[in-house]
C-alpha positions as CSV (number, residue, x, y, z in Angstrom):
1,X,35.3,-18.6,6.7
2,X,38.3,-16.3,6.0
3,X,41.2,-14.8,7.9
4,X,43.8,-12.1,7.2
5,X,47.4,-13.2,7.1
6,X,49.5,-10.1,8.1
7,X,52.8,-11.8,7.2
8,X,52.0,-12.0,3.5
9,X,49.4,-9.3,3.3
10,X,46.9,-11.6,1.8
11,X,43.4,-12.9,2.6
12,X,43.0,-16.6,2.7
13,X,39.6,-18.1,2.2
14,X,39.0,-21.5,3.7
15,X,36.1,-23.5,2.4
16,X,34.3,-25.7,4.9
17,X,32.6,-28.8,3.6
18,X,29.9,-30.7,5.6
19,X,30.8,-34.3,4.9
20,X,27.9,-35.7,6.9
21,X,25.6,-35.0,4.1
22,X,27.6,-37.1,1.6
23,X,28.1,-40.1,3.8
24,X,25.6,-42.6,2.4
25,X,25.2,-46.1,3.5
26,X,25.8,-48.7,0.8
27,X,22.1,-49.2,0.2
28,X,21.5,-45.4,0.0
29,X,24.3,-45.1,-2.5
30,X,23.0,-48.1,-4.5
31,X,19.5,-46.5,-4.6
32,X,21.1,-43.2,-5.7
33,X,23.0,-44.9,-8.5
34,X,19.9,-46.7,-9.7
35,X,17.8,-43.6,-9.8
36,X,20.5,-41.5,-11.5
37,X,21.9,-44.0,-14.0
38,X,19.4,-46.8,-14.6
39,X,15.8,-45.9,-13.8
40,X,15.4,-43.1,-16.3
41,X,17.1,-45.1,-19.1
42,X,14.4,-47.8,-19.1
43,X,11.6,-47.0,-21.6
44,X,8.7,-49.4,-22.1
45,X,5.6,-48.6,-24.3
46,X,7.0,-45.0,-24.7
47,X,7.0,-44.5,-20.9
48,X,10.3,-43.5,-19.4
49,X,11.5,-44.4,-16.0
50,X,10.7,-47.1,-13.5
51,X,8.2,-45.0,-11.4
52,X,6.2,-44.1,-14.5
53,X,6.3,-47.6,-15.8
54,X,5.0,-49.0,-12.5
55,X,2.2,-46.5,-12.6
56,X,1.3,-47.7,-16.1
57,X,1.3,-51.3,-14.9
58,X,-1.0,-50.3,-12.0
59,X,-3.4,-48.6,-14.4
60,X,-3.3,-51.7,-16.6
61,X,-4.3,-53.8,-13.6
62,X,-7.1,-51.3,-12.7
63,X,-8.4,-51.6,-16.2
64,X,-8.7,-55.4,-15.7
65,X,-5.9,-56.3,-18.1
66,X,-4.0,-58.6,-15.9
67,X,-2.3,-60.6,-18.7
68,X,-1.0,-57.3,-20.2
69,X,0.2,-56.3,-16.7
70,X,2.1,-59.6,-16.3
71,X,3.7,-59.0,-19.7
72,X,4.8,-55.5,-18.7
73,X,6.2,-56.8,-15.4
74,X,8.2,-59.4,-17.4
75,X,9.5,-56.7,-19.6
76,X,10.6,-54.6,-16.6
77,X,12.4,-57.7,-15.2
78,X,14.2,-58.2,-18.5
79,X,15.2,-54.5,-18.7
80,X,16.5,-54.6,-15.1
81,X,18.4,-57.8,-15.9
82,X,20.0,-56.3,-19.0
83,X,21.1,-53.3,-16.8
84,X,22.7,-55.8,-14.3
85,X,20.1,-55.0,-11.6
86,X,19.6,-58.1,-9.5
87,X,16.9,-58.6,-6.9
């Protein structure tokens, strides 16, 4: 939006910001912070990011390696704990 100010012979540009898109609940903000700053920092077995690690664990279970899957879950828990993520 802009308007012309004849008193000073200048054009003033007003920027409108839609704040409704940035108003997150606490849980939404927490999820955003986790995704942005923690999830991609965790690397296990050369796999980066919690979503990818969880897929690796599911594949391990599908292959029948339940003991390895338990070990990977324990590793994810340890990594989350070290990053101050509490369940």
